[in-house]
C-alpha positions as CSV (number, residue, x, y, z in Angstrom):
1,M,-32.2,-54.5,-100.0
2,K,-34.3,-51.4,-100.2
3,K,-34.6,-51.3,-96.3
4,I,-30.7,-51.6,-96.0
5,F,-30.2,-48.8,-98.6
6,V,-32.7,-46.5,-96.6
7,F,-30.9,-47.4,-93.3
8,L,-27.5,-46.6,-94.7
9,A,-28.7,-43.3,-96.2
10,L,-30.3,-42.3,-92.9
11,F,-27.1,-43.3,-91.0
12,T,-24.9,-41.3,-93.4
13,L,-27.1,-38.2,-92.9
14,L,-27.0,-38.7,-89.1
15,L,-23.2,-38.8,-89.2
16,A,-23.1,-35.7,-91.4
17,G,-25.5,-33.9,-89.0
18,C,-23.4,-34.9,-86.0
19,G,-20.2,-33.7,-87.7
20,A,-21.8,-30.3,-88.5
21,N,-23.1,-30.0,-84.9
22,E,-19.7,-30.7,-83.5
23,T,-18.0,-28.1,-85.8
24,T,-20.5,-25.4,-84.8
25,K,-20.2,-26.3,-81.1
26,S,-16.4,-26.1,-81.3
27,E,-16.5,-22.7,-83.0
28,G,-19.1,-21.5,-80.5
29,D,-17.1,-22.7,-77.6
30,T,-14.0,-20.9,-78.8
31,A,-16.0,-17.6,-79.1
32,S,-17.7,-18.2,-75.8
33,E,-14.3,-18.8,-74.1
34,E,-13.0,-15.6,-75.6
35,K,-15.9,-13.5,-74.5
36,S,-15.9,-15.1,-71.1
37,K,-12.5,-13.7,-70.2
38,K,-13.0,-11.1,-67.5
39,I,-11.0,-8.0,-66.6
40,A,-11.3,-6.0,-63.4
41,L,-10.1,-2.4,-62.9
42,I,-9.6,-1.6,-59.2
43,L,-9.2,2.0,-58.5
44,P,-7.8,3.4,-55.2
45,E,-10.6,5.9,-54.8
46,K,-14.0,6.9,-56.1
47,I,-14.4,8.0,-59.7
48,G,-15.0,11.7,-60.0
49,V,-12.3,12.9,-57.5
50,N,-9.3,12.8,-59.8
51,P,-9.6,12.9,-63.6
52,F,-6.5,10.7,-63.7
53,F,-8.7,7.7,-62.7
54,Q,-11.7,8.7,-64.7
55,Q,-9.6,8.7,-67.9
56,M,-8.2,5.3,-67.0
57,D,-11.7,3.9,-66.5
58,E,-12.8,5.3,-69.9
59,G,-9.8,3.7,-71.7
60,A,-10.3,0.4,-70.1
61,K,-13.9,0.2,-70.9
62,K,-13.3,1.2,-74.5
63,A,-10.7,-1.7,-74.8
64,A,-12.8,-4.2,-73.1
65,E,-15.8,-3.5,-75.4
66,E,-13.6,-3.5,-78.5
67,F,-11.9,-6.9,-77.7
68,G,-15.0,-8.5,-76.3
69,F,-14.0,-8.9,-72.6
70,E,-16.4,-8.8,-69.7
71,F,-15.3,-5.8,-67.6
72,K,-15.9,-4.3,-64.2
73,T,-14.6,-1.2,-62.4
74,I,-14.3,-1.5,-58.6
75,E,-13.9,1.8,-56.8
76,S,-12.2,1.6,-53.4
77,T,-13.8,3.6,-50.6
78,D,-10.3,4.1,-49.1
79,I,-6.8,2.7,-49.2
80,T,-7.6,-0.1,-46.8
81,A,-10.3,-1.4,-49.2
82,I,-7.8,-2.0,-52.0
83,E,-6.5,-5.3,-50.7
84,E,-10.0,-6.7,-50.1
85,N,-11.0,-5.7,-53.7
86,L,-8.0,-7.5,-55.1
87,R,-8.7,-10.6,-53.2
88,V,-12.4,-10.6,-54.2
89,S,-11.4,-10.2,-57.8
90,V,-9.1,-13.2,-57.7
91,A,-11.8,-15.2,-56.0
92,E,-14.3,-14.3,-58.7
93,G,-12.0,-15.6,-61.4
94,Y,-11.0,-12.4,-63.3
95,D,-8.4,-13.2,-65.8
96,L,-6.6,-9.9,-65.7
97,I,-6.7,-7.5,-62.7
98,I,-5.6,-4.0,-63.2
99,T,-5.0,-1.4,-60.4
100,S,-3.2,1.9,-60.1
101,S,-0.9,4.2,-58.3
102,F,1.4,4.0,-55.2
103,E,-1.6,3.6,-52.9
104,S,-2.1,0.1,-54.3
105,E,1.5,-1.0,-54.2
106,D,1.5,-2.8,-50.8
107,A,-1.8,-4.5,-51.3
108,L,-0.8,-5.7,-54.8
109,K,2.6,-7.0,-53.6
110,K,0.8,-9.1,-51.0
111,V,-2.0,-10.4,-53.1
112,A,0.0,-11.0,-56.3
113,G,2.7,-12.7,-54.2
114,E,0.1,-15.1,-52.8
115,N,-1.4,-15.8,-56.2
116,P,1.5,-16.4,-58.7
117,D,-0.7,-17.8,-61.4
118,Q,-2.9,-14.8,-61.5
119,Q,-2.1,-11.9,-63.9
120,F,-2.1,-8.4,-62.6
121,A,-1.1,-4.9,-63.9
122,I,-0.6,-1.7,-62.1
123,I,-0.5,1.7,-63.7
124,D,1.7,4.6,-62.7
125,T,4.1,2.8,-60.4
126,T,6.2,-0.4,-60.3
127,V,5.7,-3.7,-58.5
128,D,8.6,-6.1,-59.1
129,L,6.8,-9.5,-59.3
130,P,6.8,-12.0,-62.1
131,N,3.1,-11.9,-62.5
132,V,2.7,-8.1,-62.6
133,R,3.0,-5.8,-65.6
134,S,4.0,-2.3,-64.3
135,V,2.9,0.5,-66.7
136,N,4.8,3.7,-66.1
137,F,5.0,7.1,-67.7
138,R,8.0,9.3,-68.5
139,E,6.4,12.3,-67.0
140,H,9.7,14.1,-66.8
141,E,9.7,14.5,-70.6
142,A,6.4,16.4,-70.4
143,A,7.4,18.4,-67.3
144,Y,10.6,19.5,-69.2
145,L,8.4,20.9,-72.0
146,L,6.2,22.6,-69.5
147,G,9.2,24.2,-67.8
148,A,10.7,25.2,-71.2
149,T,7.4,26.9,-72.2
150,A,7.2,28.7,-68.8
151,G,10.7,30.0,-69.3
152,L,9.7,31.4,-72.7
153,S,6.5,32.9,-71.4
154,T,7.3,34.5,-68.0
155,K,7.5,38.3,-68.0
156,T,8.8,38.6,-64.4
157,N,11.5,36.0,-64.8
158,T,10.0,34.2,-61.7
159,V,8.2,30.9,-62.1
160,G,6.8,28.6,-59.4
161,M,5.4,25.1,-58.9
162,V,3.0,23.9,-56.2
163,A,3.6,20.2,-55.8
164,A,1.8,17.6,-53.6
165,V,4.4,16.0,-51.4
166,D,8.2,16.1,-51.2
167,I,8.9,12.5,-52.2
168,P,11.3,11.1,-54.8
169,L,8.5,10.3,-57.3
170,L,7.5,14.0,-57.5
171,K,11.0,14.8,-58.7
172,K,9.9,13.8,-62.2
173,W,7.8,16.9,-62.0
174,T,9.7,19.4,-59.9
175,V,13.3,18.6,-61.2
176,A,12.4,18.1,-64.8
177,F,10.3,21.3,-64.9
178,E,13.2,23.3,-63.5
179,E,15.6,21.8,-66.0
180,G,13.2,22.7,-68.8
181,L,12.8,26.2,-67.4
182,K,16.6,26.8,-67.2
183,S,17.0,25.4,-70.7
184,T,15.1,28.3,-72.3
185,N,15.6,30.9,-69.6
186,P,18.8,30.4,-67.6
187,D,18.2,33.7,-65.5
188,A,14.7,32.6,-64.4
189,Q,14.1,32.2,-60.6
190,Y,12.3,28.9,-59.7
191,L,10.1,28.6,-56.6
192,V,8.8,25.3,-55.4
193,N,6.6,24.5,-52.4
194,Y,5.0,21.3,-51.2
195,V,1.4,20.9,-49.9
196,G,2.0,17.8,-47.9
197,S,-0.9,15.9,-49.4
198,F,-2.7,15.2,-52.7
199,D,-6.0,16.5,-51.7
200,D,-5.7,19.9,-50.0
201,P,-6.8,22.8,-52.3
202,A,-6.8,25.3,-49.3
203,K,-3.1,24.7,-48.6
204,A,-2.2,24.7,-52.3
205,K,-3.9,28.0,-52.7
206,E,-2.0,29.5,-49.8
207,L,1.3,28.4,-51.3
208,A,0.4,29.7,-54.7
209,L,-0.4,33.1,-53.2
210,L,3.0,33.0,-51.4
211,Q,4.7,32.4,-54.7
212,F,2.8,35.2,-56.4
213,S,3.8,37.6,-53.6
214,K,7.4,36.8,-54.5
215,G,6.9,37.8,-58.1
216,A,5.9,34.6,-59.9
217,D,3.6,35.2,-62.8
218,F,3.4,31.6,-63.8
219,I,2.8,28.9,-61.1
220,A,2.3,25.3,-62.2
221,G,0.1,23.0,-60.3
222,A,1.3,19.5,-59.5
223,A,-0.7,18.8,-56.4
224,A,-3.5,16.5,-57.7
225,V,-6.7,17.7,-56.2
226,G,-4.8,20.6,-54.7
227,D,-4.5,22.1,-58.2
228,L,-8.0,23.5,-57.8
229,G,-6.6,25.8,-55.1
230,V,-3.8,27.0,-57.4
231,F,-6.4,27.7,-60.1
232,E,-8.5,29.6,-57.6
233,A,-5.6,31.8,-56.6
234,A,-4.8,32.4,-60.2
235,K,-8.2,33.7,-60.9
236,E,-8.2,35.9,-57.9
237,E,-4.8,37.5,-58.4
238,G,-4.4,37.4,-62.2
239,F,-1.4,35.2,-62.6
240,Y,-1.1,32.2,-64.9
241,T,-1.0,28.5,-64.2
242,A,-1.1,25.0,-65.7
243,G,-3.0,21.8,-64.9
244,Q,-2.1,18.1,-64.9
245,D,-3.2,14.9,-66.5
246,I,-6.1,16.3,-68.7
247,D,-6.6,19.5,-70.6
248,R,-7.6,21.9,-67.8
249,T,-7.5,25.1,-69.9
250,E,-11.2,25.0,-70.6
251,L,-11.9,25.7,-66.9
252,D,-10.5,29.1,-67.0
253,P,-8.8,30.0,-70.3
254,E,-7.7,33.4,-69.0
255,H,-5.5,31.9,-66.4
256,I,-5.0,28.2,-66.9
257,V,-2.9,28.5,-70.1
258,L,-1.3,25.0,-70.3
259,S,-1.7,21.5,-69.2
260,Q,0.8,18.7,-68.7
261,L,-1.0,15.7,-70.1
262,K,-0.8,12.0,-69.1
263,G,-2.6,9.4,-71.2
264,T,-4.0,7.1,-68.5
265,D,-6.8,6.2,-70.9
266,A,-4.3,5.3,-73.6
267,V,-2.1,3.0,-71.4
268,A,-5.2,1.2,-69.9
269,Y,-6.4,0.6,-73.5
270,E,-3.0,-0.6,-74.6
271,T,-2.7,-2.9,-71.6
272,I,-5.9,-4.7,-72.4
273,K,-5.1,-4.7,-76.1
274,A,-1.8,-6.5,-75.3
275,F,-3.7,-9.0,-73.2
276,A,-6.2,-9.6,-76.0
277,E,-3.5,-10.0,-78.8
278,G,-1.4,-12.3,-76.7
279,T,1.6,-9.9,-76.4
280,Y,1.0,-9.2,-72.6
281,E,4.0,-9.8,-70.5
282,A,5.0,-9.0,-67.0
283,G,7.7,-6.5,-66.3
284,V,8.0,-2.7,-66.7
285,V,6.8,-0.7,-69.7
286,A,7.1,3.1,-70.0
287,Y,5.2,5.6,-72.1
288,G,6.6,8.9,-73.0
289,L,6.4,11.6,-75.7
290,K,7.3,9.1,-78.4
291,E,4.4,6.8,-77.5
292,N,2.0,9.7,-76.8
293,G,1.8,8.6,-73.2
294,V,2.6,12.1,-72.0
295,G,2.4,15.5,-73.6
296,L,1.6,19.2,-73.4
297,T,-1.3,21.2,-74.7
298,Y,-0.7,23.1,-77.9
299,V,2.7,21.3,-78.3
300,T,1.8,17.6,-78.6
301,H,-2.0,17.8,-78.5
302,D,-4.5,20.3,-79.8
303,S,-7.0,22.1,-77.5
304,S,-10.5,23.4,-77.9
305,T,-9.2,26.4,-75.9
306,P,-7.5,29.2,-77.9
307,L,-3.9,29.7,-77.0
308,N,-3.5,32.4,-74.4
309,D,-1.3,35.4,-75.4
310,F,0.8,35.0,-72.3
311,V,2.3,32.0,-73.9
312,G,2.0,32.9,-77.6
313,Q,2.6,30.9,-80.7
314,E,6.3,31.7,-81.0
315,A,7.0,30.0,-77.7
316,I,4.9,27.0,-78.7
317,D,6.8,26.7,-81.9
318,Q,10.1,26.7,-80.1
319,V,9.0,24.0,-77.7
320,K,7.7,21.9,-80.5
321,V,11.3,21.8,-81.8
322,I,12.4,20.6,-78.3
323,K,9.7,18.0,-78.3
324,D,10.9,16.7,-81.7
325,D,14.4,16.4,-80.4
326,I,13.3,14.4,-77.4
327,V,11.2,12.0,-79.6
328,S,14.1,11.5,-82.1
329,G,16.6,10.9,-79.3
330,K,18.7,13.9,-80.1
331,L,17.8,15.3,-76.6
332,E,17.7,12.9,-73.7
333,I,15.8,14.0,-70.6
334,K,17.1,12.0,-67.7
335,N,14.7,10.5,-65.2
336,P,15.5,12.2,-61.9
337,L,14.7,9.0,-60.1
338,E,17.6,7.3,-61.9
339,N,20.3,9.9,-61.4
């Protein structure tokens, strides 16, 4: 009888031990599965050329770390490498593959179309496929604010913009900027010239000097890497300018007096956050002033650089009212691509 009692006691303990092990294993497996999810960010160029992509990388890394994802950034040596990088990421089992910009459109259409069960996202353009989340910006809202500020700041009543290429997408900058300019200064003359590429500072500088010779005292850069040429011209000739995407005023506070901002770090973060929280869906999402996806230094975001007297606080205060009207819906800035 005693032997039977001991056996039953041991058997009960054994069952209890097995049950505890199974519970622990189940919880561990769940955590392991969550942590094992992998996200890849495929950039169309090397980090360090354009701050647009560097910001994106920083935001994605922050989200991946916060939500416990394995994360890898893949830098493409050139446009032809994007498709291969997408295919390798699919083959390596990444759960979400993010890429960016119009350079990646064709490659993503092909690879996403061939892999309908794979989840993709693309930032700053649209790919209309059922397994792609297209993350866009309402840049025209920020460009309108930049133009409105230029209209209030110019002393010569001549304002210019040096843009990258004459394509429909760039109208979100060129057209909206002009609309903002005319809203605060109907008599201002607007000059716009196109570089013909996104990476030609020498040509951009040449065009900025041309606009300066025509009387422009404020010339906005919207030429990606070409903006560096506009900045150089402004420093040499003493006119004023604005940067794009990140706060560029710190480079030359005497001449770079504003920056049109684009939160690529924020949207990369929000994309991964949605994936982590189970709210991720394919389709088009857009971030504007209301969502802090775009903005303007001193108006929507503080700057470590003191406000230049060329602009002045009075102009900033007036543009803040315009910004509030856009956010509230009182003032609608139409997307030039939808007109």
